[in-house]
N, C-alpha and C positions, 0 to 999 in steps of 0.2 A: 305566827309569822316568824320566819327565820331572822335572826339579828343581822344587821348590816355592819360591816367593819370598814374602818378607814386606816390606811397605813400612813405612818408619819416617819419621814426619813430625813436625816441630816448626814452630811459627808465630811470626812477629814481627808483632804487630798494632799499627798506628799509629792512634790515635784523636784527632781534633781536638776540643778541649774547647769547651764552649758559653759561654765567657766573651764579654762584649761587646767587650773590648779585648785586644790581643796580650799575650804573656807578659812582655815587657820594656819596652813603651811603651804610649802611650794610643791607638794607631791602631785603627780598627774591624776586627773579624774577619769582618764580614758577607760572605757568599759573593757572588760577582759583583762589580759595580762596574767602571767603566772602568779599563783597565790603569794601574797605578802611581798610583792616587788614594788608596788606604788606606796611605799611607807617610809616614815622617818620617826624620830623620837616624839614629835608632837602628836602625830595621828595614831601612834601606838601607846600614847599615855605614859611615856617614861617620866620618872620623877625629875623635877627641875626644868622640864621643857615648858616653854611659854607660847601661847597662841598669839598670832598677829592676824587681824581681820583683813580679808580680801575685799577690796573696795568694789570690785565688779559684782560681788554677791549682793551688796546693798543696792547697786544700781539696777540689777535685774529685778530684785524684789520690789523696788520702787516702781519700775516700769509695769510690772504685773499688777501692782496695787492701783496705779493710776488707770490702767486699761480696764480694770474691773470696778471702777467708780468708788474706790476706797478713799478714806482720808489718811494721809501719811502722818505718822507720829513723828513730830520734828525733833523731839528728844527721846530716843529709845535706847534700850540697853539689853544686855544679855543676862540670863540667869542660869544657875546650875540646877539641873534636875538629877537628883541622886538616886541611882538604883544599881544593883549588881546584876550583871548578866554577862556570860562569857564573851559575847561579841562586842561588849562595851568596855574598851580598854582602860579608861580612866576611872570606871565605876561611877561616872556621872556623864550627863550629856549637856553640852552648852546649847541652850535654847532661849526662848523669850516667853516669859509668862506674864509679867506685870505690865510691860510697855512694848507690845508687839509693833512691828514696823508699819502695819496698815490695819485699818478696821472700818466697819460700817460701810461696806460696799454692796454691790449687787451685779448679777448678770441677768440679761433677759433671755428667756428660752421660749421656744415655740414647739408645741406638740399638737399635731393636726393644725387646726386654725386658731388654737388658743395660745395667746402670749401671756407669760407671767414672769415676774421677777423672783429670782432666788437670791435671798440676802446673804451676804458674806459677813459673818460675825467678826472674824479677824484673820490676819495672815502674819505668820511669824517666820523668822529665819532660824535655822538650827543645823547641826551637823548630823550626818547619817552615821549609823553604827556599822560594824563589820558584818561579816556573813558567816553563819555556822553551816558547815557542810557535814551532813550525817552519812557516815560510811557504814552501810549495812553489812558489808562483807566482814569488816573488822569489828563491827558493833562499837564504833567510837564516833565522836564528833570532833571535827577539825575546824579551826577558825582562820578565815582569810580577812586580813585588815585592809585590803585594797580599797574597799568602799568606805572605810572608817574616815570620817572627816570630809566626805563629799558634801558640798553645800545643798541644803534643801530649803524650800519654803513649804510650810504647811498651811493650806487654805481651809479654814473651818467655816462651813455654811451654817445658817440657821436651819431648824427642822422644817423647811418650807416645801419639801417635795412629797408627793403623795402616791407615786407609782414608779415602777422601774423605767417606764418611758421617759418620765420627767428627769430621773437620775441620769439616764444615758444622754439626754439632750443637754443637761447641765455640764456633764463631763466633756462632751464633744465640743461645746461652746468654749469651755475653759481651755481645752487642749489646743483648739485653733488659735485662740487669743495668744497663748504662750508660745506656740510655734511661730506665728506671724511676728511676734516680738523678737524671736531668736533667743528667748531666755532658756529654752530647753527643747530637746527633740521629742519629749513626751512619749518615748517608745515604751509601751506597757510591757512588751515581751522582755525588755532589758531592765525593767524595774525603774525606769526614770520617771514614770508616773504610776502612783499606787493609791488605791482608795480604801479607806476604812468606812464601813457602812454602819451608822447608828439607826436602828429601826425599832419602832414600837407599833402596836395596833390599839385602836380604841373603837368603841361603838360610834357610828355616825351620829354627830350631834353632841357628843360628849365634850366638855370643856377641858377636862384634865387629860394630860398625856398618859399613855400606858407605860409599863416598865420597859426600858429599852435594852437591847443587847447590841454589842458591837462585833462586827465581823471584819477581820484584819486583812490588809494587804492583798486584795483580790486583783489579779493582774490581766484581766481582759474584760472588755465591755460585756461580752456574752456571758462570762462567768458572773459578773456583777448582777446582771439581769436575773440569771438563774438563782443566785444566792438570795436576792430580794424576794423572789416568788417563793422559794423554799422556806425562808425564815418567816415570812408572813403566814404561810400555811401552818407552820409548826406552832407559832404563837396563838393563832386562832383556835387550833385544836386544843391547846392547853386551857385556854379560857373557857371553851365550850365544855370541857370536862371538869370545870370548877377547880382547876389546879392553878398554881401561881407561875407567872413568868419570872425567872430569876435574872437580876441584872448581872450580866457576865460577858466575858469576851469569848467569842466562838470562832472556830476556824472552819471555813467553807472548803469542803473537798469536792472539787468539780467533777472528778471521775465517778464518785459515788453519788453525786448530786444530793449531798446532805451535809449538815454542819454538826460539829461536836464541840462541847464546852472545853475551853482551855484553862480559864481561871475566872474566879469571881472578880467583879470590877471594883478596884479601889478608888478612893477619891484622891484629888490632886495633892492634898497635904501629906499623903504617904511618901511623896517624892522629896520632902524636905527641901523645897525650892529656896534658894537664897541668891542675892545678886552675885554675878560672876566677878570675883576679885581681880582677875588677870586682864580684864578688858575695860577700857574706858567707855562711857556712854557715847552714842553716835548723835551728833547734832546735824540736822538736815536743814539747810537754809532754803528760803523761798527761791533763790536763784538756782539752787541745785535741782529743786523740783521742776522749775520752769525749763531747765536744760533737758532733763529726762523727758518731759512732756513734749518738747519741741522735736525730740529725736524719734518720737513714736511713728512707726511706719503705717502705711495704709492697712487697716485691718479688714477682715473678710467682708463685713457688712458694707463698707464703702466700696470695696472692690466689686462686689456683686452689682451694685447700682452703676458703677462706672463701666463695667463690661457690657451691660445691656445698652447703655447710651452711646459709649464711644465705639464699640465694636459691633453693635447690632446683632449680638448672638442671643439665642433664646434663653429664657430664665433657667430652663432645665440644664442646658449646657453650662451656663455660668455657675450654677450650683455645684455641679460635679467637678468642674475645673478648680473652683476656689475652695473646695473641701480639703485640698492639700496645698500647702504653700509651695512645695516642689513643683506640682503640676501647674499652679498659677504662674510661677516664675518662668517655667518652660514655655507656657502659652505666650506670655508677654514678650519674652526674648525672641521667640521664633517669629511672632507677628511683626516685631520691630524690623526684622531682616526682610521677610518676604511680603509684608503688607497685605496678607490674605487671612484675616482673622477667622472667617467661617471655615475655610479649608483646614486651617491649623486645628480649630476646635474639632472638626470631623475626624482628623487623624487621632487626636487624643481620646475622643469619646468612643471611637470605633476600635481600630486596630490596637492602640496602646492598652485600653482596658481589657481587650480580649487576651493579649499576650501576658499582661500582668496576672490575669486569672490562671492562664495556662502554666506560667512559671512560678505561680504562688508567691508573688512579691508585692510589696506595698509601693505606693507612689514615691515614698521617700527613698526607695532603693533604685529608682530609675537612673540610668547612667549615660543615656545618649545626649548629644549636644544639640542646642537649638539650631546651630549652623547647619548641621546635617539634615535635620527635619525640614528646615526652610528650603534647602536645596531640593529635597525630594518633592515638596509641595510645588515648587516652580517647575520642575521637570514634568510632573504629572499634569500641571495646569497648562503647560505649553503644548501638551500632546506629544512630547518627546518620548514618553513611555506610556504604555496603556495600563489600565487599572490592575490587571493581574501581575504585571511586572512590578508595578509600584508596590504592591503588597509584599512581593518576594523581596524587594530591596529594603522595605521597611523592617522586615524581620531581621535582616542583617544589621540594620542600624540599631534596632532594639537590643540585640545581643552583643554586637561588637562595635557599635558606633562607627561604622564604615563611612567613607566619603561616597555619597551616591553617584556623583558625576563620574568619579574614577571607576567605580564598580560597574556602572552601566556601560562605560566605554570598554573596559577590559573584557566584560562578558558578552559584548556585542548585543546588548538588549534594547538598543534604541529602536523606536518604531520606524518601520520602513515607510517612507512617504513617497516612494517612487511609484507613480501611477502605472507605469509600463509594467513593472515587475508584478504589481498587484493584479493588473488586468490579465496578464499571462497565467498567473496562478489560478484565478477564478475561471478562466476558459478551460483549463485542465480539469478543475473540480466539476464543472458543468458537464463536460464530456464523459467523465468517469462515474457520475452519479445520476444516471437517467431516471431511476425510480423516484428519487427525491425531487428532481426537476419536474417530472410529470405530476407528482402529488401537489407541489406548490402551484403549478399552472392549473390544476384541477380545483384550486380554492383552499387547499390545506395549508393555512398560514404557518403552522408549526414547522413545516418541512424546511423553511428557510434556515432554521436554527442548525440543522444538520449540515447544510451547505456552508454556513458561516464557520462552523466548527472545523470542517475539512479544510477550508481556506486558511484558517488560523494555524492549523497543523502544518500545512504546506509552507506557511511563512514563518514557521518555528516560533509562533506566538508573538512575532514582532510587528504585527499590523494593528491598525486601529479598528477594533471590532465594529464601531459605528460606521466607519468608512467602508469596511468590507460589506456590511449589510446593505448600505446605500448602493454600492456598485453592483452587487449581485442582483438587486431588484431591477436596476437599470438595464443590466445585460439580459435578464430573463423576460423583459417585456416583449 
């Protein structure tokens, strides 16, 4: 009988915090910018420069720690991790090894109908390194220090995950918690959330872990899932052939859908950690923890329950809307104005998702205002515009955030509620479409559709289709 294997996975997740300035200096953390323009003597590691800790970094780290059920280390400190690499200007990184800010937490995930806890071993604060840009034309590497000193938290899980589905569920849960807290935008494509995957395989039932490999900085959920499947298959193949899995760091190449070895994995003592001499320990009082806890916003789990109870929208709608903080904020703000939660949910679930897909944008990139969506909901609900006009107007709101009242007025798109004008148009259509009239009277129900279409055309699309249908039937009796 073929051997059965189990995958054992732990993650190290790096998250760039949403502070305006870096962790130890006043330089901007904004993404982009010309190379080496968001820099100063501190974040480029100039001799004699001294770090000063950004308080907001500590508060964001505490907020994430508390929201993931961690214990906060009330006296914590920074350490130096010494290594040479061209993007590391000081030749050391200020991190936390011995006393990280938070530890022993968990997040609950759900895959299918199965709930489980993924334990968090620890969470520590550290500074990011710069970025090497490899110029193939010149065959040279250039370094950009804009990212150097951007504040990070690293969240280290226990090896509790057993499949790529569990890993993605864990990452999505973490991302939503952190986004709802406002601690980071967690944009994988901009590198503000990155995951290192530690993976080993063992025979089902074995007590010992297998030899693990680490895959670095994979920057999309799909790539992470592919990397896990690829590495699992590679390790099983080695074991089946009687060869050894080597403990090493590997890089996943998503284009080739395969990984390759970067370096054999060293142990922590190679980094010659020692306490950071330029920074004092951080003392976190009970009051400070209580203050951060009291500022915690409503997270997704509570929002889901409230939406179903307060707004009476279906579970499915609530899940889609709360899967993005931007979308949830938009839903709540629009509903507060127009007081029609189900109608707002329909616009977000239908046209908004369709246009997001068409324009290839994420919910975080939505630019239209709740005021304009609320106006559109009210216009359509009052029958002032029909459904096809409403869709046309929404497309303009989606791309240019236009004022729908103004747009409908200027373009003359209001539904014509003048019964006389409508009756006259229908009489003309009946007179000019004898074939369709005979078919309808002969019992061919579908023929009414052609007559409605002709009337709508005569009214330049400004009639209410339901009313046209009703009047046509009345007049054809």
